[in-house]
PDB file of the backbone (N, CA, C, O) and the ligand in Angstrom, with CONECT records:
HET     ZN  A 101       1
ATOM      1  N   UNK A   1     118.844 210.537 194.847  1.00  0.00           N
ATOM      2  CA  UNK A   1     117.882 209.518 195.334  1.00  0.00           C
ATOM      3  C   UNK A   1     116.448 210.341 196.007  1.00  0.00           C
ATOM      4  O   UNK A   1     116.420 211.344 196.719  1.00  0.00           O
ATOM      5  N   UNK A   2     115.489 209.635 195.567  1.00  0.00           N
ATOM      6  CA  UNK A   2     114.315 210.406 196.147  1.00  0.00           C
ATOM      7  C   UNK A   2     113.998 210.478 197.637  1.00  0.00           C
ATOM      8  O   UNK A   2     114.362 209.493 198.280  1.00  0.00           O
ATOM      9  N   UNK A   3     113.437 211.378 198.254  1.00  0.00           N
ATOM     10  CA  UNK A   3     113.260 211.483 199.735  1.00  0.00           C
ATOM     11  C   UNK A   3     111.928 210.627 200.000  1.00  0.00           C
ATOM     12  O   UNK A   3     111.109 210.435 199.100  1.00  0.00           O
ATOM     13  N   UNK A   4     111.809 210.247 200.986  1.00  0.00           N
ATOM     14  CA  UNK A   4     110.409 209.405 201.557  1.00  0.00           C
ATOM     15  C   UNK A   4     109.227 210.220 200.932  1.00  0.00           C
ATOM     16  O   UNK A   4     108.328 209.717 200.258  1.00  0.00           O
ATOM     17  N   UNK A   5     109.342 211.474 201.230  1.00  0.00           N
ATOM     18  CA  UNK A   5     107.790 212.203 200.786  1.00  0.00           C
ATOM     19  C   UNK A   5     107.867 212.011 199.116  1.00  0.00           C
ATOM     20  O   UNK A   5     106.925 211.478 198.530  1.00  0.00           O
ATOM     21  N   UNK A   6     108.934 212.435 198.466  1.00  0.00           N
ATOM     22  CA  UNK A   6     108.979 212.241 197.234  1.00  0.00           C
ATOM     23  C   UNK A   6     108.498 210.712 196.557  1.00  0.00           C
ATOM     24  O   UNK A   6     107.914 210.695 195.473  1.00  0.00           O
ATOM     25  N   UNK A   7     108.758 209.637 197.190  1.00  0.00           N
ATOM     26  CA  UNK A   7     108.517 208.410 196.998  1.00  0.00           C
ATOM     27  C   UNK A   7     106.956 208.200 197.214  1.00  0.00           C
ATOM     28  O   UNK A   7     106.212 207.624 196.420  1.00  0.00           O
ATOM     29  N   UNK A   8     106.583 208.780 198.454  1.00  0.00           N
ATOM     30  CA  UNK A   8     105.013 208.685 198.630  1.00  0.00           C
ATOM     31  C   UNK A   8     104.127 209.584 197.599  1.00  0.00           C
ATOM     32  O   UNK A   8     102.953 209.310 197.350  1.00  0.00           O
ATOM     33  N   UNK A   9     104.735 210.553 197.098  1.00  0.00           N
ATOM     34  CA  UNK A   9     104.026 211.201 196.075  1.00  0.00           C
ATOM     35  C   UNK A   9     104.014 210.445 194.825  1.00  0.00           C
ATOM     36  O   UNK A   9     102.948 210.546 194.218  1.00  0.00           O
ATOM     37  N   UNK A  10     104.866 209.747 194.294  1.00  0.00           N
ATOM     38  CA  UNK A  10     104.906 209.068 193.159  1.00  0.00           C
ATOM     39  C   UNK A  10     104.108 207.672 193.445  1.00  0.00           C
ATOM     40  O   UNK A  10     103.746 206.988 192.487  1.00  0.00           O
ATOM     41  N   UNK A  11     103.889 207.338 194.554  1.00  0.00           N
ATOM     42  CA  UNK A  11     103.103 206.058 194.609  1.00  0.00           C
ATOM     43  C   UNK A  11     101.559 206.500 194.810  1.00  0.00           C
ATOM     44  O   UNK A  11     100.671 205.682 194.569  1.00  0.00           O
ATOM     45  N   UNK A  12     101.296 207.628 195.196  1.00  0.00           N
ATOM     46  CA  UNK A  12      99.911 208.131 195.393  1.00  0.00           C
ATOM     47  C   UNK A  12      99.286 208.730 193.985  1.00  0.00           C
ATOM     48  O   UNK A  12      98.089 208.935 193.784  1.00  0.00           O
ATOM     49  N   UNK A  13     100.344 208.960 193.078  1.00  0.00           N
ATOM     50  CA  UNK A  13      99.830 209.331 191.756  1.00  0.00           C
ATOM     51  C   UNK A  13      99.494 208.266 190.948  1.00  0.00           C
ATOM     52  O   UNK A  13      98.849 208.396 189.908  1.00  0.00           O
ATOM     53  N   UNK A  14     100.005 206.957 191.489  1.00  0.00           N
ATOM     54  CA  UNK A  14      99.674 205.850 190.501  1.00  0.00           C
ATOM     55  C   UNK A  14      98.368 205.134 190.924  1.00  0.00           C
ATOM     56  O   UNK A  14      97.593 204.688 190.078  1.00  0.00           O
ATOM     57  N   UNK A  15      98.129 205.028 192.341  1.00  0.00           N
ATOM     58  CA  UNK A  15      96.779 204.513 192.712  1.00  0.00           C
ATOM     59  C   UNK A  15      96.569 204.868 194.340  1.00  0.00           C
ATOM     60  O   UNK A  15      97.411 205.567 194.902  1.00  0.00           O
ATOM     61  N   UNK A  16      95.516 204.401 195.001  1.00  0.00           N
ATOM     62  CA  UNK A  16      95.284 204.813 196.195  1.00  0.00           C
ATOM     63  C   UNK A  16      95.969 203.721 197.061  1.00  0.00           C
ATOM     64  O   UNK A  16      96.042 202.544 196.711  1.00  0.00           O
ATOM     65  N   UNK A  17      96.472 204.225 198.239  1.00  0.00           N
ATOM     66  CA  UNK A  17      96.941 203.436 199.292  1.00  0.00           C
ATOM     67  C   UNK A  17      96.570 203.903 200.680  1.00  0.00           C
ATOM     68  O   UNK A  17      96.246 205.063 200.935  1.00  0.00           O
ATOM     69  N   UNK A  18      96.648 202.804 201.663  1.00  0.00           N
ATOM     70  CA  UNK A  18      96.324 203.192 203.094  1.00  0.00           C
ATOM     71  C   UNK A  18      97.751 203.353 203.606  1.00  0.00           C
ATOM     72  O   UNK A  18      98.723 203.004 202.937  1.00  0.00           O
ATOM     73  N   UNK A  19      97.849 203.966 204.975  1.00  0.00           N
ATOM     74  CA  UNK A  19      99.001 204.202 205.533  1.00  0.00           C
ATOM     75  C   UNK A  19      99.928 203.028 205.874  1.00  0.00           C
ATOM     76  O   UNK A  19     101.156 203.098 205.928  1.00  0.00           O
ATOM     77  N   UNK A  20      99.093 201.819 206.123  1.00  0.00           N
ATOM     78  CA  UNK A  20      99.786 200.673 206.411  1.00  0.00           C
ATOM     79  C   UNK A  20     100.598 200.076 205.181  1.00  0.00           C
ATOM     80  O   UNK A  20     101.700 199.530 205.237  1.00  0.00           O
ATOM     81  N   UNK A  21      99.838 200.292 204.099  1.00  0.00           N
ATOM     82  CA  UNK A  21     100.342 199.847 202.709  1.00  0.00           C
ATOM     83  C   UNK A  21     101.613 200.702 202.417  1.00  0.00           C
ATOM     84  O   UNK A  21     102.688 200.231 202.048  1.00  0.00           O
ATOM     85  N   UNK A  22     101.385 201.833 202.602  1.00  0.00           N
ATOM     86  CA  UNK A  22     102.659 202.595 202.470  1.00  0.00           C
ATOM     87  C   UNK A  22     103.887 202.338 203.183  1.00  0.00           C
ATOM     88  O   UNK A  22     105.017 202.401 202.700  1.00  0.00           O
ATOM     89  N   UNK A  23     103.576 202.038 204.386  1.00  0.00           N
ATOM     90  CA  UNK A  23     104.605 201.700 205.425  1.00  0.00           C
ATOM     91  C   UNK A  23     105.359 200.251 204.939  1.00  0.00           C
ATOM     92  O   UNK A  23     106.577 200.077 204.970  1.00  0.00           O
ATOM     93  N   UNK A  24     104.536 199.435 204.566  1.00  0.00           N
ATOM     94  CA  UNK A  24     105.081 198.218 203.944  1.00  0.00           C
ATOM     95  C   UNK A  24     105.920 198.475 202.613  1.00  0.00           C
ATOM     96  O   UNK A  24     107.082 198.070 202.579  1.00  0.00           O
ATOM     97  N   UNK A  25     105.323 199.188 201.426  1.00  0.00           N
ATOM     98  CA  UNK A  25     106.075 199.462 200.500  1.00  0.00           C
ATOM     99  C   UNK A  25     107.280 200.016 200.657  1.00  0.00           C
ATOM    100  O   UNK A  25     108.246 199.520 200.077  1.00  0.00           O
ATOM    101  N   UNK A  26     107.430 201.254 201.556  1.00  0.00           N
ATOM    102  CA  UNK A  26     108.558 202.027 201.860  1.00  0.00           C
ATOM    103  C   UNK A  26     109.520 201.253 202.965  1.00  0.00           C
ATOM    104  O   UNK A  26     110.629 201.670 203.302  1.00  0.00           O
ATOM    105  N   UNK A  27     108.944 200.148 203.426  1.00  0.00           N
ATOM    106  CA  UNK A  27     110.010 199.448 204.369  1.00  0.00           C
ATOM    107  C   UNK A  27     110.080 200.074 205.660  1.00  0.00           C
ATOM    108  O   UNK A  27     111.068 199.791 206.338  1.00  0.00           O
ATOM    109  N   UNK A  28     109.213 200.883 206.148  1.00  0.00           N
ATOM    110  CA  UNK A  28     109.162 201.440 207.501  1.00  0.00           C
ATOM    111  C   UNK A  28     108.513 200.731 208.436  1.00  0.00           C
ATOM    112  O   UNK A  28     107.291 200.615 208.344  1.00  0.00           O
ATOM    113  N   UNK A  29     109.105 200.234 209.324  1.00  0.00           N
ATOM    114  CA  UNK A  29     108.456 199.502 210.341  1.00  0.00           C
ATOM    115  C   UNK A  29     108.459 200.019 211.788  1.00  0.00           C
ATOM    116  O   UNK A  29     109.003 201.109 211.965  1.00  0.00           O
ATOM    117  N   UNK A  30     107.931 199.391 212.842  1.00  0.00           N
ATOM    118  CA  UNK A  30     107.952 199.816 214.294  1.00  0.00           C
ATOM    119  C   UNK A  30     107.000 200.861 214.688  1.00  0.00           C
ATOM    120  O   UNK A  30     106.235 201.443 213.919  1.00  0.00           O
ATOM    121  N   UNK A  31     107.104 201.036 215.869  1.00  0.00           N
ATOM    122  CA  UNK A  31     106.405 201.941 216.544  1.00  0.00           C
ATOM    123  C   UNK A  31     106.513 203.426 216.067  1.00  0.00           C
ATOM    124  O   UNK A  31     107.659 203.870 215.999  1.00  0.00           O
ATOM    125  N   UNK A  32     105.580 204.176 215.760  1.00  0.00           N
ATOM    126  CA  UNK A  32     105.443 205.399 215.230  1.00  0.00           C
ATOM    127  C   UNK A  32     105.570 205.665 213.741  1.00  0.00           C
ATOM    128  O   UNK A  32     105.540 206.792 213.245  1.00  0.00           O
ATOM    129  N   UNK A  33     105.738 204.360 212.973  1.00  0.00           N
ATOM    130  CA  UNK A  33     105.688 204.379 211.593  1.00  0.00           C
ATOM    131  C   UNK A  33     104.761 205.096 210.971  1.00  0.00           C
ATOM    132  O   UNK A  33     105.025 205.958 210.133  1.00  0.00           O
ATOM    133  N   UNK A  34     103.357 204.711 211.430  1.00  0.00           N
ATOM    134  CA  UNK A  34     102.175 205.145 210.960  1.00  0.00           C
ATOM    135  C   UNK A  34     102.067 206.867 211.253  1.00  0.00           C
ATOM    136  O   UNK A  34     101.663 207.680 210.422  1.00  0.00           O
ATOM    137  N   UNK A  35     102.482 207.149 212.490  1.00  0.00           N
ATOM    138  CA  UNK A  35     102.271 208.580 212.613  1.00  0.00           C
ATOM    139  C   UNK A  35     103.253 209.382 211.665  1.00  0.00           C
ATOM    140  O   UNK A  35     102.953 210.430 211.093  1.00  0.00           O
ATOM    141  N   UNK A  36     104.386 208.778 211.590  1.00  0.00           N
ATOM    142  CA  UNK A  36     105.465 209.579 210.523  1.00  0.00           C
ATOM    143  C   UNK A  36     104.875 209.462 209.171  1.00  0.00           C
ATOM    144  O   UNK A  36     105.123 210.495 208.548  1.00  0.00           O
ATOM    145  N   UNK A  37     104.245 208.682 208.523  1.00  0.00           N
ATOM    146  CA  UNK A  37     103.676 208.708 207.426  1.00  0.00           C
ATOM    147  C   UNK A  37     102.405 209.628 207.228  1.00  0.00           C
ATOM    148  O   UNK A  37     102.222 210.245 206.179  1.00  0.00           O
ATOM    149  N   UNK A  38     101.562 209.677 208.275  1.00  0.00           N
ATOM    150  CA  UNK A  38     100.576 210.596 208.286  1.00  0.00           C
ATOM    151  C   UNK A  38     100.977 212.033 208.292  1.00  0.00           C
ATOM    152  O   UNK A  38     100.321 212.875 207.680  1.00  0.00           O
ATOM    153  N   UNK A  39     102.150 212.348 209.042  1.00  0.00           N
ATOM    154  CA  UNK A  39     102.841 213.618 209.068  1.00  0.00           C
ATOM    155  C   UNK A  39     103.224 213.747 207.556  1.00  0.00           C
ATOM    156  O   UNK A  39     102.963 214.855 207.086  1.00  0.00           O
ATOM    157  N   UNK A  40     103.715 212.962 206.809  1.00  0.00           N
ATOM    158  CA  UNK A  40     104.231 213.107 205.532  1.00  0.00           C
ATOM    159  C   UNK A  40     103.201 213.592 204.577  1.00  0.00           C
ATOM    160  O   UNK A  40     103.335 214.520 203.780  1.00  0.00           O
ATOM    161  N   UNK A  41     102.043 212.766 204.780  1.00  0.00           N
ATOM    162  CA  UNK A  41     100.934 212.836 203.949  1.00  0.00           C
ATOM    163  C   UNK A  41     100.290 214.487 204.174  1.00  0.00           C
ATOM    164  O   UNK A  41      99.825 215.092 203.208  1.00  0.00           O
ATOM    165  N   UNK A  42     100.331 215.038 205.415  1.00  0.00           N
ATOM    166  CA  UNK A  42      99.944 216.206 205.647  1.00  0.00           C
ATOM    167  C   UNK A  42     100.809 217.309 204.948  1.00  0.00           C
ATOM    168  O   UNK A  42     100.324 218.234 204.296  1.00  0.00           O
ATOM    169  N   UNK A  43     102.019 217.122 205.140  1.00  0.00           N
ATOM    170  CA  UNK A  43     103.105 218.038 204.347  1.00  0.00           C
ATOM    171  C   UNK A  43     102.750 217.913 202.903  1.00  0.00           C
ATOM    172  O   UNK A  43     102.441 218.905 202.241  1.00  0.00           O
ATOM    173  N   UNK A  44     102.793 216.662 202.385  1.00  0.00           N
ATOM    174  CA  UNK A  44     102.360 216.503 200.908  1.00  0.00           C
ATOM    175  C   UNK A  44     101.254 217.182 200.363  1.00  0.00           C
ATOM    176  O   UNK A  44     101.340 217.558 199.194  1.00  0.00           O
ATOM    177  N   UNK A  45      99.986 217.458 201.162  1.00  0.00           N
ATOM    178  CA  UNK A  45      98.804 217.952 200.916  1.00  0.00           C
ATOM    179  C   UNK A  45      99.176 219.449 200.573  1.00  0.00           C
ATOM    180  O   UNK A  45      98.779 220.035 199.566  1.00  0.00           O
ATOM    181  N   UNK A  46      99.881 219.914 201.416  1.00  0.00           N
ATOM    182  CA  UNK A  46     100.202 221.651 201.412  1.00  0.00           C
ATOM    183  C   UNK A  46     101.146 221.812 200.202  1.00  0.00           C
ATOM    184  O   UNK A  46     101.087 222.832 199.515  1.00  0.00           O
ATOM    185  N   UNK A  47     101.972 220.866 199.947  1.00  0.00           N
ATOM    186  CA  UNK A  47     102.885 221.214 198.512  1.00  0.00           C
ATOM    187  C   UNK A  47     101.718 220.856 197.589  1.00  0.00           C
ATOM    188  O   UNK A  47     101.525 221.746 196.760  1.00  0.00           O
ATOM    189  N   UNK A  48     100.933 219.879 197.492  1.00  0.00           N
ATOM    190  CA  UNK A  48     100.090 219.616 196.119  1.00  0.00           C
ATOM    191  C   UNK A  48      99.392 220.984 195.935  1.00  0.00           C
ATOM    192  O   UNK A  48      99.354 221.487 194.813  1.00  0.00           O
ATOM    193  N   UNK A  49      98.878 221.554 196.924  1.00  0.00           N
ATOM    194  CA  UNK A  49      97.892 222.825 196.707  1.00  0.00           C
ATOM    195  C   UNK A  49      98.698 223.790 195.798  1.00  0.00           C
ATOM    196  O   UNK A  49      98.167 224.383 194.859  1.00  0.00           O
ATOM    197  N   UNK A  50      99.884 223.904 196.094  1.00  0.00           N
ATOM    198  CA  UNK A  50     100.722 224.910 195.165  1.00  0.00           C
ATOM    199  C   UNK A  50     100.842 224.429 193.832  1.00  0.00           C
ATOM    200  O   UNK A  50     100.946 225.225 192.899  1.00  0.00           O
ATOM    201  N   UNK A  51     100.838 223.073 193.642  1.00  0.00           N
ATOM    202  CA  UNK A  51     101.161 222.556 192.245  1.00  0.00           C
ATOM    203  C   UNK A  51      99.731 222.312 191.479  1.00  0.00           C
ATOM    204  O   UNK A  51      99.723 221.744 190.387  1.00  0.00           O
ATOM    205  N   UNK A  52      98.606 222.737 192.058  1.00  0.00           N
ATOM    206  CA  UNK A  52      97.414 222.489 191.374  1.00  0.00           C
ATOM    207  C   UNK A  52      96.982 221.067 191.422  1.00  0.00           C
ATOM    208  O   UNK A  52      96.186 220.651 190.580  1.00  0.00           O
ATOM    209  N   UNK A  53      97.458 220.293 192.357  1.00  0.00           N
ATOM    210  CA  UNK A  53      96.784 219.009 192.539  1.00  0.00           C
ATOM    211  C   UNK A  53      96.179 218.708 193.928  1.00  0.00           C
ATOM    212  O   UNK A  53      96.439 219.291 194.981  1.00  0.00           O
ATOM    213  N   UNK A  54      95.406 217.785 193.746  1.00  0.00           N
ATOM    214  CA  UNK A  54      94.467 217.509 194.976  1.00  0.00           C
ATOM    215  C   UNK A  54      94.742 216.066 195.715  1.00  0.00           C
ATOM    216  O   UNK A  54      94.819 215.016 195.077  1.00  0.00           O
ATOM    217  N   UNK A  55      94.862 216.142 196.975  1.00  0.00           N
ATOM    218  CA  UNK A  55      94.762 214.739 197.721  1.00  0.00           C
ATOM    219  C   UNK A  55      93.281 214.157 197.922  1.00  0.00           C
ATOM    220  O   UNK A  55      92.338 214.753 198.444  1.00  0.00           O
ATOM    221  N   UNK A  56      93.287 213.058 197.473  1.00  0.00           N
ATOM    222  CA  UNK A  56      91.793 212.663 197.732  1.00  0.00           C
ATOM    223  C   UNK A  56      91.782 211.582 198.708  1.00  0.00           C
ATOM    224  O   UNK A  56      92.640 210.699 198.722  1.00  0.00           O
ATOM    225  N   UNK A  57      90.699 211.664 199.613  1.00  0.00           N
ATOM    226  CA  UNK A  57      90.803 210.831 200.759  1.00  0.00           C
ATOM    227  C   UNK A  57      89.532 209.979 200.911  1.00  0.00           C
ATOM    228  O   UNK A  57      88.451 210.518 201.150  1.00  0.00           O
ATOM    229  N   UNK A  58      89.661 208.657 200.773  1.00  0.00           N
ATOM    230  CA  UNK A  58      88.596 207.910 200.888  1.00  0.00           C
ATOM    231  C   UNK A  58      88.379 207.675 202.579  1.00  0.00           C
ATOM    232  O   UNK A  58      89.260 207.009 203.124  1.00  0.00           O
ATOM    233  N   UNK A  59      87.471 208.086 203.272  1.00  0.00           N
ATOM    234  CA  UNK A  59      87.476 208.297 204.766  1.00  0.00           C
ATOM    235  C   UNK A  59      87.538 206.661 205.299  1.00  0.00           C
ATOM    236  O   UNK A  59      87.306 205.673 204.603  1.00  0.00           O
ATOM    237  N   UNK A  60      87.894 206.686 206.637  1.00  0.00           N
ATOM    238  CA  UNK A  60      88.088 205.385 207.445  1.00  0.00           C
ATOM    239  C   UNK A  60      86.679 205.176 207.622  1.00  0.00           C
ATOM    240  O   UNK A  60      85.820 206.054 207.547  1.00  0.00           O
ATOM    241  N   UNK A  61      86.471 203.798 207.894  1.00  0.00           N
ATOM    242  CA  UNK A  61      85.248 203.134 207.941  1.00  0.00           C
ATOM    243  C   UNK A  61      85.454 202.056 209.235  1.00  0.00           C
ATOM    244  O   UNK A  61      86.486 201.461 209.546  1.00  0.00           O
ATOM    245  N   UNK A  62      84.192 202.012 209.848  1.00  0.00           N
ATOM    246  CA  UNK A  62      84.131 200.959 210.971  1.00  0.00           C
ATOM    247  C   UNK A  62      83.642 199.795 210.230  1.00  0.00           C
ATOM    248  O   UNK A  62      82.650 199.844 209.503  1.00  0.00           O
ATOM    249  N   UNK A  63      84.412 198.653 210.441  1.00  0.00           N
ATOM    250  CA  UNK A  63      84.159 197.475 209.788  1.00  0.00           C
ATOM    251  C   UNK A  63      83.153 196.455 210.345  1.00  0.00           C
ATOM    252  O   UNK A  63      82.732 195.411 209.847  1.00  0.00           O
ATOM    253  N   UNK A  64      82.886 197.055 211.521  1.00  0.00           N
ATOM    254  CA  UNK A  64      81.731 196.292 212.433  1.00  0.00           C
ATOM    255  C   UNK A  64      80.332 196.930 211.856  1.00  0.00           C
ATOM    256  O   UNK A  64      79.523 196.204 211.278  1.00  0.00           O
ATOM    257  N   UNK A  65      80.121 198.192 212.031  1.00  0.00           N
ATOM    258  CA  UNK A  65      78.767 198.829 211.850  1.00  0.00           C
ATOM    259  C   UNK A  65      78.769 199.501 210.521  1.00  0.00           C
ATOM    260  O   UNK A  65      77.658 199.755 210.056  1.00  0.00           O
ATOM    261  N   UNK A  66      79.624 199.774 209.956  1.00  0.00           N
ATOM    262  CA  UNK A  66      79.805 200.755 208.675  1.00  0.00           C
ATOM    263  C   UNK A  66      79.879 202.183 208.994  1.00  0.00           C
ATOM    264  O   UNK A  66      79.717 202.985 208.074  1.00  0.00           O
ATOM    265  N   UNK A  67      80.071 202.539 210.014  1.00  0.00           N
ATOM    266  CA  UNK A  67      80.313 204.074 210.321  1.00  0.00           C
ATOM    267  C   UNK A  67      81.224 204.603 209.484  1.00  0.00           C
ATOM    268  O   UNK A  67      82.332 204.068 209.425  1.00  0.00           O
ATOM    269  N   UNK A  68      80.928 205.754 208.679  1.00  0.00           N
ATOM    270  CA  UNK A  68      81.979 206.455 208.095  1.00  0.00           C
ATOM    271  C   UNK A  68      82.546 207.754 208.792  1.00  0.00           C
ATOM    272  O   UNK A  68      81.838 208.714 209.095  1.00  0.00           O
ATOM    273  N   UNK A  69      83.892 207.670 209.009  1.00  0.00           N
ATOM    274  CA  UNK A  69      84.350 208.766 209.635  1.00  0.00           C
ATOM    275  C   UNK A  69      84.632 210.179 208.653  1.00  0.00           C
ATOM    276  O   UNK A  69      84.337 210.107 207.460  1.00  0.00           O
ATOM    277  N   UNK A  70      85.108 211.222 209.110  1.00  0.00           N
ATOM    278  CA  UNK A  70      85.134 212.458 208.225  1.00  0.00           C
ATOM    279  C   UNK A  70      86.546 211.900 207.333  1.00  0.00           C
ATOM    280  O   UNK A  70      87.365 211.059 207.701  1.00  0.00           O
ATOM    281  N   UNK A  71      86.514 212.605 206.170  1.00  0.00           N
ATOM    282  CA  UNK A  71      87.790 212.276 205.418  1.00  0.00           C
ATOM    283  C   UNK A  71      89.085 213.307 206.037  1.00  0.00           C
ATOM    284  O   UNK A  71      89.272 214.488 205.745  1.00  0.00           O
ATOM    285  N   UNK A  72      89.781 212.562 206.849  1.00  0.00           N
ATOM    286  CA  UNK A  72      90.797 213.320 207.463  1.00  0.00           C
ATOM    287  C   UNK A  72      91.898 212.516 207.444  1.00  0.00           C
ATOM    288  O   UNK A  72      91.845 211.287 207.478  1.00  0.00           O
ATOM    289  N   UNK A  73      93.194 213.365 207.375  1.00  0.00           N
ATOM    290  CA  UNK A  73      94.501 212.567 207.366  1.00  0.00           C
ATOM    291  C   UNK A  73      94.907 212.263 208.893  1.00  0.00           C
ATOM    292  O   UNK A  73      95.599 212.932 209.661  1.00  0.00           O
ATOM    293  N   UNK A  74      94.226 210.988 209.086  1.00  0.00           N
ATOM    294  CA  UNK A  74      94.137 210.579 210.390  1.00  0.00           C
ATOM    295  C   UNK A  74      93.883 209.035 210.507  1.00  0.00           C
ATOM    296  O   UNK A  74      93.251 208.594 209.547  1.00  0.00           O
ATOM    297  N   UNK A  75      94.199 208.181 211.386  1.00  0.00           N
ATOM    298  CA  UNK A  75      93.656 206.880 211.518  1.00  0.00           C
ATOM    299  C   UNK A  75      92.882 206.622 213.052  1.00  0.00           C
ATOM    300  O   UNK A  75      93.443 206.359 214.116  1.00  0.00           O
ATOM    301  N   UNK A  76      91.681 206.756 212.842  1.00  0.00           N
ATOM    302  CA  UNK A  76      90.932 206.619 214.132  1.00  0.00           C
ATOM    303  C   UNK A  76      91.030 205.308 214.792  1.00  0.00           C
ATOM    304  O   UNK A  76      91.164 204.259 214.162  1.00  0.00           O
ATOM    305  N   UNK A  77      90.962 205.388 216.042  1.00  0.00           N
ATOM    306  CA  UNK A  77      91.305 203.993 216.735  1.00  0.00           C
ATOM    307  C   UNK A  77      90.035 203.421 217.347  1.00  0.00           C
ATOM    308  O   UNK A  77      89.973 202.305 217.863  1.00  0.00           O
ATOM    309  N   UNK A  78      89.108 204.213 217.253  1.00  0.00           N
ATOM    310  CA  UNK A  78      87.674 203.386 217.642  1.00  0.00           C
ATOM    311  C   UNK A  78      86.426 203.975 217.246  1.00  0.00           C
ATOM    312  O   UNK A  78      86.270 205.196 217.263  1.00  0.00           O
ATOM    313  N   UNK A  79      85.585 203.223 216.913  1.00  0.00           N
ATOM    314  CA  UNK A  79      84.245 203.606 216.206  1.00  0.00           C
ATOM    315  C   UNK A  79      83.349 204.293 217.294  1.00  0.00           C
ATOM    316  O   UNK A  79      82.911 203.682 218.269  1.00  0.00           O
ATOM    317  N   UNK A  80      83.129 205.543 217.053  1.00  0.00           N
ATOM    318  CA  UNK A  80      82.169 206.540 218.007  1.00  0.00           C
ATOM    319  C   UNK A  80      80.765 205.900 218.190  1.00  0.00           C
ATOM    320  O   UNK A  80      80.107 206.104 219.210  1.00  0.00           O
ATOM    321  N   UNK A  81      80.364 205.185 217.253  1.00  0.00           N
ATOM    322  CA  UNK A  81      78.810 204.489 217.225  1.00  0.00           C
ATOM    323  C   UNK A  81      78.901 203.230 217.894  1.00  0.00           C
ATOM    324  O   UNK A  81      78.083 203.139 218.810  1.00  0.00           O
ATOM    325  N   UNK A  82      79.690 202.148 217.722  1.00  0.00           N
ATOM    326  CA  UNK A  82      79.510 201.052 218.370  1.00  0.00           C
ATOM    327  C   UNK A  82      80.710 200.539 219.137  1.00  0.00           C
ATOM    328  O   UNK A  82      80.747 199.423 219.656  1.00  0.00           O
ATOM    329  N   UNK A  83      81.656 201.398 219.172  1.00  0.00           N
ATOM    330  CA  UNK A  83      82.874 201.377 220.039  1.00  0.00           C
ATOM    331  C   UNK A  83      84.027 200.272 219.645  1.00  0.00           C
ATOM    332  O   UNK A  83      85.051 200.014 220.277  1.00  0.00           O
ATOM    333  N   UNK A  84      83.570 199.709 218.440  1.00  0.00           N
ATOM    334  CA  UNK A  84      84.523 198.697 217.889  1.00  0.00           C
ATOM    335  C   UNK A  84      86.019 199.217 217.539  1.00  0.00           C
ATOM    336  O   UNK A  84      86.142 200.427 217.349  1.00  0.00           O
ATOM    337  N   UNK A  85      87.007 198.504 217.453  1.00  0.00           N
ATOM    338  CA  UNK A  85      88.322 198.968 217.216  1.00  0.00           C
ATOM    339  C   UNK A  85      88.880 198.362 215.689  1.00  0.00           C
ATOM    340  O   UNK A  85      90.007 198.438 215.200  1.00  0.00           O
ATOM    341  N   UNK A  86      87.801 197.820 215.223  1.00  0.00           N
ATOM    342  CA  UNK A  86      88.070 197.065 213.961  1.00  0.00           C
ATOM    343  C   UNK A  86      87.675 198.181 212.711  1.00  0.00           C
ATOM    344  O   UNK A  86      86.567 198.259 212.180  1.00  0.00           O
ATOM    345  N   UNK A  87      88.791 198.963 212.406  1.00  0.00           N
ATOM    346  CA  UNK A  87      88.500 199.980 211.566  1.00  0.00           C
ATOM    347  C   UNK A  87      89.411 200.021 210.318  1.00  0.00           C
ATOM    348  O   UNK A  87      90.634 199.877 210.328  1.00  0.00           O
ATOM    349  N   UNK A  88      88.553 200.260 209.142  1.00  0.00           N
ATOM    350  CA  UNK A  88      89.249 200.230 207.996  1.00  0.00           C
ATOM    351  C   UNK A  88      89.999 201.470 207.773  1.00  0.00           C
ATOM    352  O   UNK A  88      89.303 202.485 207.827  1.00  0.00           O
ATOM    353  N   UNK A  89      91.256 201.640 207.534  1.00  0.00           N
ATOM    354  CA  UNK A  89      91.952 202.886 207.392  1.00  0.00           C
ATOM    355  C   UNK A  89      91.609 203.725 206.094  1.00  0.00           C
ATOM    356  O   UNK A  89      91.268 203.244 205.013  1.00  0.00           O
ATOM    357  N   UNK A  90      91.741 204.886 206.356  1.00  0.00           N
ATOM    358  CA  UNK A  90      91.606 205.773 205.206  1.00  0.00           C
ATOM    359  C   UNK A  90      92.455 205.601 204.113  1.00  0.00           C
ATOM    360  O   UNK A  90      93.633 205.362 204.380  1.00  0.00           O
ATOM    361  N   UNK A  91      92.070 205.680 202.760  1.00  0.00           N
ATOM    362  CA  UNK A  91      92.863 205.528 201.639  1.00  0.00           C
ATOM    363  C   UNK A  91      93.169 206.947 200.933  1.00  0.00           C
ATOM    364  O   UNK A  91      92.284 207.796 200.828  1.00  0.00           O
ATOM    365  N   UNK A  92      94.435 207.141 200.475  1.00  0.00           N
ATOM    366  CA  UNK A  92      94.965 208.426 199.912  1.00  0.00           C
ATOM    367  C   UNK A  92      95.252 208.374 198.483  1.00  0.00           C
ATOM    368  O   UNK A  92      95.740 207.320 198.077  1.00  0.00           O
ATOM    369  N   UNK A  93      95.046 209.300 197.652  1.00  0.00           N
ATOM    370  CA  UNK A  93      95.424 209.345 196.222  1.00  0.00           C
ATOM    371  C   UNK A  93      95.764 210.696 195.773  1.00  0.00           C
ATOM    372  O   UNK A  93      95.402 211.683 196.413  1.00  0.00           O
ATOM    373  N   UNK A  94      96.382 210.766 194.798  1.00  0.00           N
ATOM    374  CA  UNK A  94      96.773 212.225 194.211  1.00  0.00           C
ATOM    375  C   UNK A  94      96.062 212.391 192.827  1.00  0.00           C
ATOM    376  O   UNK A  94      96.194 211.555 191.934  1.00  0.00           O
ATOM    377  N   UNK A  95      95.393 213.383 192.718  1.00  0.00           N
ATOM    378  CA  UNK A  95      94.772 213.740 191.416  1.00  0.00           C
ATOM    379  C   UNK A  95      95.178 215.038 190.789  1.00  0.00           C
ATOM    380  O   UNK A  95      95.469 215.987 191.516  1.00  0.00           O
ATOM    381  N   UNK A  96      95.211 215.127 189.640  1.00  0.00           N
ATOM    382  CA  UNK A  96      95.544 216.367 189.053  1.00  0.00           C
ATOM    383  C   UNK A  96      94.246 217.234 188.776  1.00  0.00           C
ATOM    384  O   UNK A  96      93.151 216.674 188.734  1.00  0.00           O
ATOM    385  N   UNK A  97      94.355 218.471 188.605  1.00  0.00           N
ATOM    386  CA  UNK A  97      93.016 219.231 188.195  1.00  0.00           C
ATOM    387  C   UNK A  97      92.886 219.159 186.751  1.00  0.00           C
ATOM    388  O   UNK A  97      91.921 219.680 186.192  1.00  0.00           O
TER     389      UNK A  97
HETATM  390 ZN    ZN A 101      81.158 200.742 214.342  1.00  0.00          ZN2+
END
């Protein structure tokens, strides 16, 4: 049986996902589920480097003013420009070289 991280890798090799979408597909609920998946993605990024693959990050975006965050493995809670908390999550995908 595949581990959670292995399942995330095969999902991200198919198409891009947000952390919320991954939580839904993997059936991980509750407080801390997003943080858990973010930790998985950080660990996966390190493994991928050794395999010659890359993690592509579509950065988070403010849905109110359009501010673009840095492409990081993190979910910002608030827009630094307009202070809105209506944030589009970053999306992740795995690409081979
Ligand atoms: Zn904003």
